[in-house]
C-alpha positions as CSV (number, residue, x, y, z in Angstrom):
1,M,-8.3,-29.5,50.4
2,D,-11.0,-31.5,48.7
3,R,-10.1,-29.7,45.5
4,L,-6.5,-30.7,45.6
5,P,-7.0,-34.2,44.0
6,A,-9.0,-32.7,41.2
7,L,-6.3,-30.0,40.5
8,I,-3.6,-32.7,40.5
9,L,-5.7,-34.8,38.1
10,A,-6.2,-31.8,35.8
11,A,-2.5,-30.9,35.8
12,G,-1.6,-34.4,35.0
13,A,-4.0,-34.5,32.1
14,L,-2.6,-31.2,30.7
15,L,1.0,-32.6,31.0
16,A,-0.1,-35.8,29.2
17,C,-1.7,-33.8,26.4
18,D,1.5,-31.6,26.0
19,S,3.8,-34.7,25.9
20,K,1.6,-36.4,23.2
21,Q,1.1,-33.2,21.1
22,E,4.2,-33.9,19.1
23,Q,3.1,-37.4,18.1
24,P,-0.4,-37.6,16.8
25,L,-2.4,-40.7,17.5
26,P,-2.2,-43.4,14.7
27,G,-4.9,-42.9,12.1
28,R,-5.4,-39.2,13.0
29,A,-4.4,-36.3,10.9
30,D,-2.2,-33.6,12.3
31,T,-4.5,-30.7,11.7
32,T,-2.0,-28.1,12.8
33,K,-0.3,-28.2,9.4
34,V,-1.8,-26.7,6.3
35,A,-1.2,-28.4,3.0
36,Q,0.1,-26.1,0.3
37,K,-2.0,-26.1,-2.9
38,T,-0.2,-26.9,-6.1
39,V,-0.8,-24.4,-8.8
40,N,-1.5,-26.0,-12.1
41,T,-0.7,-23.7,-15.0
42,A,-1.8,-26.4,-17.5
43,A,-5.3,-26.2,-16.1
44,F,-5.2,-22.4,-16.4
45,C,-3.8,-22.2,-20.0
46,D,-5.8,-23.5,-23.0
47,V,-2.5,-24.0,-24.7
48,Q,0.9,-24.0,-23.0
49,F,4.4,-24.3,-24.4
50,K,7.8,-24.9,-22.7
51,G,10.8,-22.9,-23.5
52,T,10.9,-21.7,-27.1
53,S,8.7,-24.4,-28.4
54,G,5.7,-22.1,-28.7
55,P,5.0,-19.9,-31.7
56,R,6.8,-16.6,-32.0
57,F,4.4,-13.8,-30.9
58,T,3.6,-11.5,-33.8
59,V,1.6,-8.4,-33.4
60,P,-1.2,-8.1,-36.0
61,K,-1.7,-4.9,-38.0
62,L,-3.2,-2.4,-35.5
63,T,-4.9,1.0,-35.8
64,G,-5.1,3.8,-33.2
65,G,-1.7,2.9,-31.6
66,T,0.9,0.3,-31.5
67,L,2.5,-2.2,-29.2
68,A,6.0,-1.3,-28.3
69,P,8.5,-4.1,-29.0
70,S,9.1,-6.2,-25.9
71,A,12.0,-5.1,-23.8
72,S,13.3,-8.6,-23.0
73,T,10.6,-9.0,-20.4
74,W,7.4,-11.0,-20.1
75,R,4.4,-9.5,-22.0
76,W,0.7,-10.2,-21.1
77,V,-1.5,-9.3,-24.1
78,N,-5.2,-9.0,-23.5
79,L,-7.5,-9.2,-26.5
80,W,-10.8,-7.6,-25.6
81,A,-13.8,-5.7,-26.9
82,T,-16.0,-2.9,-25.6
83,W,-19.2,-5.1,-26.0
84,C,-17.6,-8.0,-24.0
85,K,-18.9,-7.7,-20.4
86,P,-16.3,-10.1,-18.9
87,C,-13.5,-8.1,-20.7
88,V,-14.6,-4.8,-19.2
89,E,-15.2,-6.3,-15.8
90,E,-11.7,-7.8,-15.5
91,M,-9.8,-4.6,-16.6
92,P,-9.6,-3.2,-13.1
93,R,-8.5,-6.6,-11.8
94,L,-5.7,-6.8,-14.4
95,A,-4.5,-3.3,-13.4
96,K,-4.5,-4.3,-9.7
97,W,-2.6,-7.5,-10.5
98,R,-0.1,-5.4,-12.4
99,E,0.6,-3.4,-9.3
100,R,0.8,-6.6,-7.1
101,L,3.3,-8.3,-9.5
102,G,5.5,-5.3,-10.0
103,T,7.5,-4.9,-13.1
104,K,7.7,-8.6,-14.0
105,Y,5.8,-8.0,-17.2
106,E,4.3,-5.5,-19.6
107,L,0.5,-5.5,-19.8
108,A,-0.9,-4.6,-23.2
109,F,-4.5,-4.4,-24.5
110,I,-5.7,-4.9,-28.0
111,S,-9.3,-4.2,-28.9
112,A,-11.2,-6.5,-31.2
113,D,-13.9,-4.0,-31.9
114,E,-15.1,-3.7,-35.5
115,N,-14.9,0.0,-35.7
116,E,-12.9,2.8,-34.1
117,A,-16.0,4.8,-33.0
118,D,-17.0,2.1,-30.5
119,L,-13.5,2.3,-28.9
120,V,-13.6,6.1,-28.8
121,D,-17.1,6.1,-27.2
122,F,-15.9,3.6,-24.6
123,K,-12.9,5.7,-23.8
124,K,-15.1,8.7,-23.2
125,A,-17.3,6.8,-20.9
126,H,-14.4,5.1,-19.1
127,P,-11.5,7.7,-19.1
128,D,-9.5,5.4,-16.7
129,A,-9.5,2.5,-19.3
130,P,-6.0,1.6,-20.5
131,A,-4.7,2.7,-23.9
132,S,-5.7,0.1,-26.5
133,P,-4.9,-0.1,-30.1
134,R,-7.5,-1.9,-32.2
135,L,-7.1,-4.8,-34.7
136,A,-7.0,-3.0,-38.1
137,E,-8.5,-6.1,-39.7
138,P,-10.9,-7.7,-37.3
139,A,-11.8,-10.3,-39.9
140,K,-8.2,-11.7,-39.5
141,Q,-8.6,-12.2,-35.8
142,S,-9.4,-15.9,-36.3
143,D,-6.2,-16.5,-38.3
144,W,-4.1,-14.7,-35.6
145,L,-5.6,-16.8,-32.8
146,V,-4.9,-20.0,-34.7
147,A,-1.3,-18.9,-35.2
148,L,-1.0,-18.5,-31.5
149,G,-2.3,-22.1,-30.8
150,L,-5.9,-21.3,-30.0
151,D,-9.1,-22.1,-31.7
152,G,-10.0,-19.5,-34.3
153,A,-13.4,-19.0,-32.7
154,A,-12.0,-18.6,-29.1
155,P,-14.3,-16.3,-27.0
156,L,-13.1,-13.0,-25.7
157,P,-11.3,-12.0,-23.6
158,V,-8.1,-13.8,-24.8
159,H,-5.0,-13.7,-22.7
160,I,-1.6,-14.3,-24.3
161,F,1.5,-14.7,-22.1
162,V,4.7,-14.1,-24.1
163,A,8.1,-15.0,-22.6
164,P,11.1,-12.7,-22.9
165,S,12.3,-14.8,-25.8
166,G,9.3,-13.6,-27.8
167,H,7.6,-17.1,-27.8
168,V,4.0,-17.7,-26.6
169,R,4.1,-19.7,-23.4
170,C,0.4,-19.7,-22.4
171,A,-2.8,-18.6,-24.1
172,R,-6.2,-18.6,-22.5
173,A,-9.6,-17.8,-24.0
174,G,-12.0,-16.5,-21.4
175,G,-11.8,-14.2,-18.4
176,V,-9.6,-14.4,-15.4
177,R,-11.0,-14.5,-11.9
178,E,-9.5,-13.5,-8.6
179,Q,-8.6,-17.1,-7.8
180,D,-6.5,-17.3,-11.0
181,F,-3.9,-14.9,-9.6
182,A,-1.6,-17.7,-8.4
183,A,-1.6,-19.4,-11.8
184,V,-0.8,-16.0,-13.6
185,E,2.0,-15.5,-11.1
186,K,3.4,-19.0,-11.8
187,V,3.1,-18.5,-15.6
188,L,5.1,-15.3,-15.4
189,A,7.8,-17.0,-13.2
190,E,8.4,-19.9,-15.6
């Protein structure tokens, strides 16, 4: 019986906690709610355009293949090179993201390698690498990047997101990391 007052006191404390749980004390944060992070595509893109205000995407002269005309869907073009370590490292990530995002876009690769032999050797060493035509005139890469809104000396890889209208919406120089997935998803949903 000497435990009965302690049990009554404990039950009362529990009831008091339950009744106050809905209203946090003033000055205290309600830690049961998780704040949603806002995805900022402007921070992800080096250049970003709204609607049809961006330049029309033009495919430079290519060798070793072509890019099919866009079928009124988003297109993600990845400019890369066999000697570019971040380019090669992110290829499996881009393929995985393609699966996660479904058919929201076409993923196309264009090699900036100086000669066809480097690309052929790379393909032999990496048979799972995606098909990739090569810039026929690598010396004109700088002019093409400027026409897309980027700096002519932008480092590889370069990612170009083209809206179904055929206009560039977002261009980014440099690799993408796993934490960039939400930004890519948002760009493709705009």
